[in-house]
N, C-alpha and C positions, 0 to 999 in steps of 0.2 A: 299869528306868529306860532311857530312850532317850537316847543321847549324840549330840550334834552332832559333826561331823567334828573340829572344833578350836575351843577356846574359851579366850580369854585372861583371866587374872586381872589386871585393870588396876592393882590395888594393888601386886602383887608382880612384875609383868612376866613371870610364868610362862605357859607355854602347855601345855594339857593335851589329851590325846586318849585314847580308849579303844582297847585292843588289838583289840577286836572290830569297830571301825570299818573299813570297806573302804578308807578313806584314812589309816589309822594311820601307815603307813610314810612316806607322802608328807607328812603333818602333822608328824611328827618331823623329817624332813629339812628342811622349810621353816622350822620353829621353830629348828632348830640353825643353819641358814644365816643366819637373821635375827639370832640371838644373836651369831654370830661375824662378821657382815658388817663392822662397823666395827673389828674387832679383828685380822682376819687379812689379811696381805699375801701376795702371790703366793709369796714364798719363806719364809714363816713355817713353822716346824716345828709340827705338831699331834700331841699325845700324848693317847691315851685311857687313862685309869686305871679299870679295871673292878674294883670292890671287892666282896669277899665270899669265901665259902669253899665248897668242894665237899662239906664234911662236914655241911651243913645244906641241905635242899632249898630252902627259901625264900630262903636267903642265897646261893644259887648263881647268881642272876641275873647278877651281874657277871662271874664266871669263865666262864659259858657265853657271854655276849656277847663277851668278850675272845677266847675260842677261835674263835667264828664269824668275828670280824674278822680274826684271824690266819690262819685257813684260807683266807679269801677274798682275802688280800693286799690289804687295803683301802687301802693307801697311807698309813697312819699308823703311828706307833709305838704299840704296845699293851703295857700292863702289866696283869697280872691275867688269867690263863687257868685252865682246869681243871688243867693240869699245874703251873703256877706261880702260884697265887692270891696276891692282895694282900689281906691281912686284918688283923685287930686286932694280931697279934703282929709283923707286919713293915711296917705302914703307915708308921710314922715313918722307918724306914730307906729305904723307897721314896720318900717325899717328899724326903729328903736326896739320894737318887740322881737324882731328877728335876731338882733344882736344880743338880746337878753336870753331868749329861749333856745336859740339855735347857734350858739357860739361855735365857730369853726365849721359850720355847715356849708355845703356847696349850694349856692342859690342859682336857680334857673329862672329868669324873668321872661314872661310872655306878655305881649301887648300888640294891639292893632296899630297900623300906620297907614298913611296915605302915600301915594306914589304917582308915577307916570301911568298913563293909560295902558301901556303894554306891560306894566308890572302888576296890575290888579290880579290877585290870586296867587302871587308869589309868596312863599314862606322862606324866611332867611334864618339860618342858625349861625351864630358867631360867638367868638370869645370877647369878653368885656362886659361892661355894664350897659344897661339900657337907660336911656334918659326919657322917661315918660313925659308926655305933654310937650316935647320940644317942637313938634310939628304945629302946635296951636299956641306957641309962644308962652308956655307955662314954665316956670322955673321950679322944678321938682327934684327931689334927691335921686341920684343914680341908684339902680338896683341890679344885683346879680353879678356873677362872673361869667355866665353864659346867657345869651339872649336868644329868644325866638320871636320873630315878628311875622305878621301876616298883613299883606297889603290888601285892604278892604275896599278902597276906592281911590279916585283921582284927587290929588292935592294941588294946592297952588292958589285957590281962590275960594273964599267963603267956607273954610274948613269945617266949622261947626254945622253949617247947613248940609254939607256933603256927608258928614258922619251921620246926621239924623236921617238922611235919605239913602242909606246904603241898604242893599238887599240882604235880608236876614238869611236867605238861602246860602249865599256866598260865605257869610260870617260863620254859619253853622258848619258848612263843609270844611272851612279852614280849621275850625275848632276841633272837629272830629279827627282830621289829619294830624293836627298838632298833638292832641291827647294820645292818639295811637302811636305817633312817633316817639313821644316821651316814654311811653310804656316800653316800646321796642328798645329804645336807646339805653334804658336803665336795667334791662333784664337780659 
């Protein structure tokens, strides 16, 4: 399938781009800037919450993205790195911590997801909260006012096994594009 550089879903307000597009980073940045345009004021705090675990290749998209942002000193507060991941067992505590430390901040949530075969490699930027774990039937708190997801593999059957057997190359490529896009979108 050939992907256009960027295509909006008019019903949901989402913007999608494929990681293999030469404009993926630019598309993510533009979509993020557009999503935050009316929400961010010059002195607003921006926090990026990168959700996932380094114990599952497919679910490591968030922590890898967070690590890249932290290493680059991207100018935002980052929660969720390879060293200190934000995952199912500490997400509720992290949400409470965000409310305490970053009252009024604009939260961008990043997470991996599973999708259809022709969606693998797609990055989605949208308005609203992210529901981590929804694809694997976990009831976790919603996070963020803007979300960025990357489709790392095919869903629908044996999700935990699929996440464990996802190619790290794809996950890393998605993480690089998302981190670059976040930097572009905020500057």
